[in-house]
N, C-alpha and C positions, 0 to 999 in steps of 0.2 A: 021877147024874153023867154017865153016857153019854148020857141023854136030853137033858140040858142041852147037852152038847157037840154032839149031833146037831142040836138046835134052833139052836144058834149057827151051825153050819155051814150050815144051810138059809138062815138070815137072811143070812149072808155071800154065799152063792151068789146069793140073790135080789138083793142089792144090786149085785153085780157084773153080773148080767144086766141090771138096770135101767140101770146106768151105760152099758153097751154100747149099750143101746137108745137112751138119750138122746144118746150121741155120734153114733150113726148118723143121728139126726134132724137134726143141725146141718148147714147148707148148706156145700158144699165151695168154698174160695176159688179164683178164676180164676187160672191161671198167666199171668205177665206176657209180653206178646208180644216177640219178638226185635227190638232197635232197628234202624232202617234207616240204613245208612251212605250219606251223601250225597256224601262225597269221601274220598279216601284217597291217601296217598303214603308214601314211604320216606324217613326222615331221612338227609340227605346231609352229607358233609364237603367243604368247599371254601373258596373266597374270596368275600368280600362287599365290593362297592364301595359306599361311602357317598356320597350325593349330597344336593344342596340346590337347590331350585328358586326362581327369582325372575324377575320380568318387568321390562322396560324398553323403550326405543326407541333405534334406531341414530342415531348422530351421527358426522359426519366427524371424523377425528382432528385436522384443522386446518380452520378457517373464517376467512378473512381478508377484512376490509373495507378495500379499497384506495381511496386518494384522492390527488389532486395536492397538492403543497405550495405551488405558486405559483398565482396567479389570472390567467388569460389565456384567451381564446377557444379552443375546441377546434378543431383543424385536421384530425385524423384519428381514426377509430374503426376498429380492425382486428379486433375480435372481436364475437361475439354470444352471447346466452344459450344454454347447452347445449353450447358448443364446448369441446373439450379443448385445453389449451395446455401448453407445456413451460416450465420455469424459464428466464427470460431472454427469453422472447418479448415483443415490443412489443404492448401492449394498446391504447394510445391516445396521442395527442400534442396539446399545446397550442402556441400561438404562441411562437416562440423567437427572433425577430429581435433583441430587446434583449439577451438572454443571449448570443447569438453575438457581437455587437459587443463586449460587455464582456469576453468571453474573448479576442478578438483584441487588444484594448488591453492586457490583462494579459500576454499572450505577448510583445508588443513590449517592454514594460517589463522583463520577465524577460531578454530577449536583451541589453538595454542593461546591466542589472545584472551579468549574467554576463560580458560583455566587460570591464566596469570591474574586476571582481574578478580576472579572468584577467590583465589588464595589471599588476596589483599583485603577483600571486603567481607568474607564469610567468617563469623566468630568461630574460634576453635572449639571443638567438642572435648568433653572430659576425657574420652578415650584417647584423643590425639595428644592431649597434655600428658596423660599417663605414659604413653609410648615415648614421647620426647624425653620425659624425666628418666625413664628407664634406660634410654640410650645414653644419657649423660652419665648415669651411674655405671653403666657397663664400660664406657670410655674411661672413666676414672680408674676402674679396676684394671683396665688395660695399661694405663700409665704405671700403676703400682707394679704390675707384673713385669713391665719393661724395666722398671728401676731395680728389680731383683736379679737382673742378668749380670750384675757386677759380682766378682768373687767375695765371699764373706770370710770371716776369721778362720773358720774350719778349713775352707778351701785353701787359704793361704798357709795354714799350719801343715796340712797334708802335703802341699807342694814343698815346704821346707824339709819335712821329714823324708820325703822321697829323695831330696837332694843329699841329705845326710846318709840315707841308706846306700845310695850310689857311691858315696865317698867311702863308707865302711867296706863295701864290696871291693872297691879298688884297693883299699889298704890290705884286705885279706888276700887278694890276688898277688899283690906285691910281696907280701910276707911268704906266701907259698912258693913264689918264684925264687926268692932269695934263698929259702931253705933248700929248694931243689938244686940250685946252681952253686951251693956252697962247696961240695967236694970237687977235687980236681977232675978234669974230664975223663982221665983214664980209669977212674973208679965209678963211672956212671953207666954201667951195663954196656960197655964198649963205646968206641968212638961214634959209631952211627947212632946209637941210642941216645948218647949224650947230646948230640946235635939236635935231634928231633925233639927232645924234651925241652931244650932251651927255646926252640922256636915256638913250641906250644905255650910255654909259660909266658913268654914275651907277648904272644898274640892275645892271651887272656887279659893281660894287664892293659894292653892298648885298647882292647874293647871296653874294659871297665873305665878307663880314662875318658873315652868318648861318651859313655853313658853318664858320667858325672857332669860332663859339659852340657849334655842335653837337659838333664834334670835341673841343672843350675839355671839355664836359660828359661825353662818352664816356670821355675820359681820366680824369676825376675818378672816374667810376663804376668804371672798371677798377682804379684804385688803391685804392678802398675796398671792392670786392666780395670776399665770402668764399665758403665752401662752400655749395652749394645745399641749403637747409634741408630741403625735402621729400625729396629723394633720400637725404640723409644720415640723416634720421629713419627712413625705411623700411628702410634697410640696417641701422640699429642695432636695430630691432625684430626683423628676421629673425635677426640674430646672437643676440639674447637668447633667442629661442624655440629656436633650434638648440642652444644651450648647455644650456638647461633640459631638452630632450629627451635629450640625451646624458647629463646628470647623473642623470636619472630611470632610464635604463637601467643606469648603473653603480652607482647606490646604491639598494638594495631599499627597499620601502615600510616605514614604521614599523608597529609592532604595532597602534597606534590606527587607522591608515588601513586596515589589513587587517580589523580588527574592524568598523569602520563599513561597509566594503564587503561583509563577510559578512552583516551585519544587513540591508543593502539587498537582497542576493541572496535571503536567506531570506524576507524580506517579499514580494518579487516572486513567489517560488515559492508562497507561501501564497495570494497573490491569484489566481494561475492556478488553484490547486486549488479555491478558492471559486467562481471563475467556471465551472469545469468542473462543479462540483456544482450550481450554479444551472442550467446548461444541461441536466444530467441530469434535473433535476426537471421539465423540460418533456416528458419521455417517461415513461409509466407502463409498468413492466415486471412480468412475472409472477415473483414470488419463489419459487414452487414449481410443480411439475407439478400440474395439477388441472383442475377443471371450472368454467366460468363460470356461476355460479348467478344472477347479477343484473348488469345493465348499465344505467346511468342517465346517458347522455351524449347531447348533441346538437351536431353540427358548427356552429360559428359562435357558440355560446353559452358563457358561463363555466360550468364544471362546479360542482356543489355542493361544499361543504367536506368532506363525509363521504359514505361509502357510494357512491362512484362506481361501483366494480365489486366484486362479492362473488365470491371465488375459494375453492373448497373442494377439499380433497385427498380425492377419492373412491376412492383406492386402498386406504385403510385407514379402518376405522370403529371406534368404541368404543361401549359400552353401559354406562350407569350403573345399577346395581342397588341397591334399598333393602333391606338385610339387617336382620332383626330383631336386637335386642341380645342375645337368647338364642342366636342362631346365629352371630353375627359372630366369636366365638372360634374357630369351626371353619374360618373362611375365612382364607386367607393368599395373599400374592403368589406367583405361579407356578403356582397350581392350574389344571388343565385344565378347559375349559368347552365344553359342546355347546350350540349355539343352534338353536332351532326358530323360524324367522322365519315369521310368520303368512302373509305374502304369497307365500312360496316353499315350499310344501308338498313334503316329501320331499327337500329340498336339504340336503346335509351341510355344516354350517358350524361351525367350531371357533374357539376362542380361548383366552386365558389371563387370569387375574386379574393386573392390572398396578399397581393402586393401591387402597388402602383408606383412607378418610377417618379422621383422628384424632378429629375432633369429630363428635358425633351430630347428627341432625336430630330435633327433638322436636315432635310434633303431638298435643297432648292427652296421653293416656296412652301413646301409641305412640312408642317410641324406636327409631330405625333408624340404620344407618351406610351410607354410600355406598361401594360396591365397583365399581371401574371394570374392565371387561373389554375388552381389545384383541382385535379380530377378526383371525384369521389371513387371509393373502392368499387370495382366492378369485375364481373367474370368475363367481360368482353375481351377478346384477344387483341389488346392494344399492342402496338409496336412503335418504337422510336421513329420519328420523322413522318408519321402519318398525318396528312392534312385534315383539318377540321374547321368547321364554321361554328363560332360561338355566338349564342344569343344571350345577352346579358339583360336581366331584368333590372332596370334602373329606377323604377318607381311604379306606383299604382294610385289611381284616383277612384273613389267610390261614390255611388249615388249621384251620377252625373248624366247629362243628356248625351246620347251616343247616336252617331249616324255612320254608315259605311262611307269610306273615302270616295268611292266612285260617284257619289251624288254631289260632291263639292266642286264648284267652279270658281275660277278667279278671273276677274276682268284685268287683262294685262295693262290697260291704260290707267285704271284707277286703283288697281290692286285690292279692290273690294271682293269679298267672298260671298258667293250666292248659292242658294239651294232653291230648287223649284218645289213649291208647295201646291198640292192638289186639294181644293176645297169647293164643294158644291159644283163640281164639273168644271171649275175654272182653275187655271194654272198661274201662279204668281211667283216671280223671282224675289226671294226674300234675302235681305242682307243678314249674314250671320257672323258671329265672332267665334273663332276657333281657339280652343285651349290646347291641350296636349293630344297627341295622336300616336298610333302605331301603324304598322303597315296595312292594317285592314280597317280600323275605325278611328274616328276623331271625336273629341269632346266638343260639344257646342256650349259656349259660355252664354251666349244670348242670341235671340232671333227665332228659336224653335222651342216647342214644348213636347213632352212625351205624349204619344198618341197621334200626332199629326202624320198625315200621309205625305210623303215626298216622292217625286218622280224624276226620271231622266227622260227627256223627250228626244225624239229623233233629231239629229243635227247638233245636239248639244254634246260638247266634249269637256272633260275635266282637264284643268291645266295645272292641277297640283302635282307635286312630285310624289309618285307612289313610294311608300316606305319612309318618307320623311315625317316629321311631326311639327305641329305648330305650338309655340309657347303662348301663354295667355297674352292677348293683345294682337294676335295675328302674325307674329314673327315666326318664320319657318326654320327648323333645324334640319341639317342635311343628313343626320345620322339615320341609318336604317334600323328598323326594329321588327320584332316578332310579336304578333298579337295572339 
């Protein structure tokens, strides 16, 4: 029994020794080399500004194509392209002779209508009443004077007496003739003298007979003559007019008369306004302060019907941005914008979102919305159509855990997000939850604490999209941002 035990012991020892020898013959595994740290930082706590980038071109806030409303030859051109003007400045003129004449005629008609209306509505003055009454009195005196132009009794008696006198003279002449011709002819101083005396006596009688006829006719005219018709008619008309003027002063106009006069006055005023407007249309004025961008006029020629002068407001510019439908929800009116104008490197230009289109623009599978940014006042030499990149600040989170984007890695198969943490000389891949991010930093919702050291080891690459940002829960938004 002891031999057996001894043999068994020897066999066991031999087996053990063989095992040791076999183990010693196996190759020793190489120890892994220490990883190389290519980047390191400490997790910070702070604020993160969320931004969105988009591009567009500058446009003036106002661009006006000016033109004349009337057609007439150009008489003056007072501006040139590239010139700055003030609102109200005269830019050009066309021929205005016809418009000026029409305005003068309208103004004369207005003066007449105003006078007619004033006569109807203005109460009479005491002096006006006194003058009108005096005119009536004078007209009545004129009537009386005209009525006295008919012969009176004295005139008629004188005419009768003159007729009688003429008859007496005729009778005396006849008597003298008869006495002279009574002797026989041979006793009248010879035949020649007798004949001459007879002729003279008969001539005197004939003349007196004619005078009697004239005086008799004059007497008959005097007896039948009345008032002088012309004089009396003129006096009657003067009296009627004077009485009408006095009545008009004493008795106010009727409502209908005043209403008609008011219509005439209003019409005259409208005609003056229309004439003034027509005259104004012969002068082209600058409606705003701005820059003459185009001028298309020639003196002596009729201007084109449109685009005579292009005026832009170069003091304010806007830029329209095409925002992807996935990002437009983060854009709102009033958000601040920084602009990087390609032609003005290093110039600080800012603005604000002032308008967001309600309807989208669809181009194939791409759906975008227009967001308008109004540029703040600046001394920078901005020009229309300059291209610019706009960085819109869409939000900000405060007092959050922050890490640079370059330390974040995503497992493509599991879509888990990792960051390598260094602690006590060891490196551990820690799963983290990403919140929001901009193009440089990301918010860590869970998985890290401020003060921890994180590293990027050689061979590690980040698979996140630079410039994108994650929503809480790990979902990534493709919008670019500025941090």
